[in-house]
N, C-alpha and C positions, 0 to 999 in steps of 0.2 A: 612231776612225775612221781608216781606212787613209790613209797619204798617197798621192797620184797625181803620176806624172810623165807628162809630154807632150812628145812631139817634135812641135815646130811648123814651120811654113814648107813649104818644098817636100822636105824631106829625108825623103821616103818610102821611100828605099831604105836597110837596115840593114846594119852592118857586124858581123858576129858573129865573134869569136875565141875558139877553145877550145884551152885549154891543158890537156896531158897530162902528168902529172908522169912522170919517170923512174924515180923510185924514192921512198919516203917520207922517206929520209934526205938526199935531194939535191936542191937548190935549181933544179936543172936542168929545163927544162920543152921542150916542142915545141909548137910552135902550130900551128894550120891555119886559114886565113881562109876564109869563106863570106859572100859578099855579094849573093848574089841577093834578089831583094824576096819577102818571105812576106806572105800575105794573114793577119793574125794572127786572122781569125775563122773560117779554115780550120784545117786538120792544121798546128800551127806549133810553134815551141820552147817556148811555154808551157804548151802542152797535153801536149806529148809531151817537155818536158825529162826531164834524169835527175836524180832526187830528190837523190842525194848528189853534188849539183855546186854551186860558189858563183858567183853572179851579181854582177858588177862592173860598175858604171856611174857617170857624171858625176851628181852629186846635182844641178845646176841644170840640167836637161834642157829646162826653159823657154827658158834663154840659151843652151845650149850642145847643139849635137848631140853624140851620144855613142855610140862603140861599146859593144857589149856583150862582155863578157869572162865566159866560162864556165870555172872550173877543177874537173875532175874530180878527186873525192877518191878517194883508195886504200881498199882494202876495210878497214874497221874506224875509218877516219881520221875525226875530227870538226874542225869549223871553227876550234876552239882548237887543234888541233894542227898548224895551218898556220903556218910561220914567219915572221916579219915580212919577210924577204927576197922571200919567194914571194908575199906579199901586195904588196910594192912593186913586183914585176914586173907583175902584173894589172895595178895601178893607174896604172903608167906607160904600158902599152898603150892604156887606155882615154884618157889625157890625149894621147897621141901621135896616136890616130887620131879626133880630134874636131878638126872644122875649125877652130872657133874657140879651142877649150881648148889645142890644141897652140902657139897663138900667145902664151899667158899663160906667166908664170913659175910661177905655181901655180894649182892648182885643187882644190876638194874632189870627192871620189870615196866612193861608198857601195857597200858590199857585204853581201851576206846569203846564206842558203842558197835554192838555188830554190824549194824547197816553201814559202818566206815569199812568193813572188811572187804578187801577185793580179792576175788578168784577167776583168773582166765584160764582158758583151756589150755595155754600153754606152759601154765606153771606145772611144776611136778609135785608130787606128792608131799605135803607139809609146808609148800611155799605159799604163802599168802602177802597181799600188799593192803595199802590203805588208798582209799578214794582221795582222802583229805590229811597231809600229815599233819595241818596244825591241829586236828581234834584228837591227835595222839599224845596221851599224856605218860611222863616218865617218872617212876618212884625208885630211889636208891633203898633196897631191901636190906636189912640185916637178919642174921638168924635169931629167931625168938622161940625157942622148942616150946614155952608153956601155951603160944597160942595154938601151935599144931596140936598139941596134946589135948586142948580143949576141943577143936573141931575134930580130931579124930573119933572123939565119944559119939559124934554123930554120924559117923560115916555108915554107909549102906553102899552094896553093890550090885549092879544092875548090867546086863549083857543084851546084846541085840536090840537095842532102845532104837524105837522108830521116828525118826527126827522128823521125818514127813507127817505123819500122823500127830506128832505134838504140834507141830506149826499149825496145820489144819484145824485142829481143836482149837488153838488160841484164837487163830484169824475168826474162828466162827465166835468164839466168845467175844471177841471185839467187835463183830458187826453186831451183835446182840444188843450190847450195850450203846452202840452208837443208836440203833433202832430205838432202844427204850428212851434216850435222850431226846430223841428227835420227837418221839410221840409225845413226852413230858411238855416238850417245848410248843408244839402245837395245840395240845389241850390248855395249858397257860395263855396261849395267845387267843384262843378261843374264847376262854373266860373274860380276858381282858376286853375284847372287842363286844361280846355280851352286856358287860357292863356298863361301857361307854355308849352302845345303843340304849339301854335303860335310861341312863343319865340323860341322854339327849331327848329322849321321848317325854321325859318326866319336866325337863325343862321348856319345851313345846307346850305342853299341856299348862304349866304355871304362865306362859307369856299370853295363852289365848284367853284362859280365864283367870284375869287379875282380880284382887278382890274388888275395884271399883267395877268392873264388870259384871263381877257375880251380884253385887248390890242392885244394880240396875237390872238385871234378869230378873231379881226377886221382886222388884218394886213392880215391873211390868207384868208378873205373873199374878201378883195381888190384884192388880187392877182389873185384870181378865177376869178374875174370879168374882170380885164386886160387880162386875158388871152383868156377869153370868146369873148371879144371885138376884139383881135387880129385875132382871128379865122374867 
């Protein structure tokens, strides 16, 4: 049975923080914050989230309000490729943006792939579960103000973000990449086939016209030429 997390009380407005990596090799990230209320039963971040992203939030949301941090993965990147420093950045943002959590010396934060989030129609606003509990990782986070100060320098605010449009744009880009890879693969396979055919024709020619056969043919030709001259 999937675990469920519930945001209780009057905290119906959610804070979503999206982290975009500058490069796969760098721990540097830029963050943008979107804090408009989203009706989770309409088009929302659960329905239109990016599959290749990581969701990070407080474990005990029954007790602690929680920001949702989403880390966009680079193309080809897996959750296991993310550095501990980058995970720490995400967890620090979750802790710092929790009304109660920011006051504590340490809290537990969980993270998993967006595709592992489970949202059903009977869940209330802020409640979410997981398809596979074993794919949820937990981290004990201690307050590190210097990390928050560094990340806050990259902060930008946005309202009314169209998650559906973002998802459709991302899906279109992914489909285009697949088409390009498929086209490249077909071109390479065609080139291989043509090379094999050329080699096969050359080998067939070599078998038909061996040096001995070429010598015999030349002698026969010379003999016919002499007979014609004699006539």
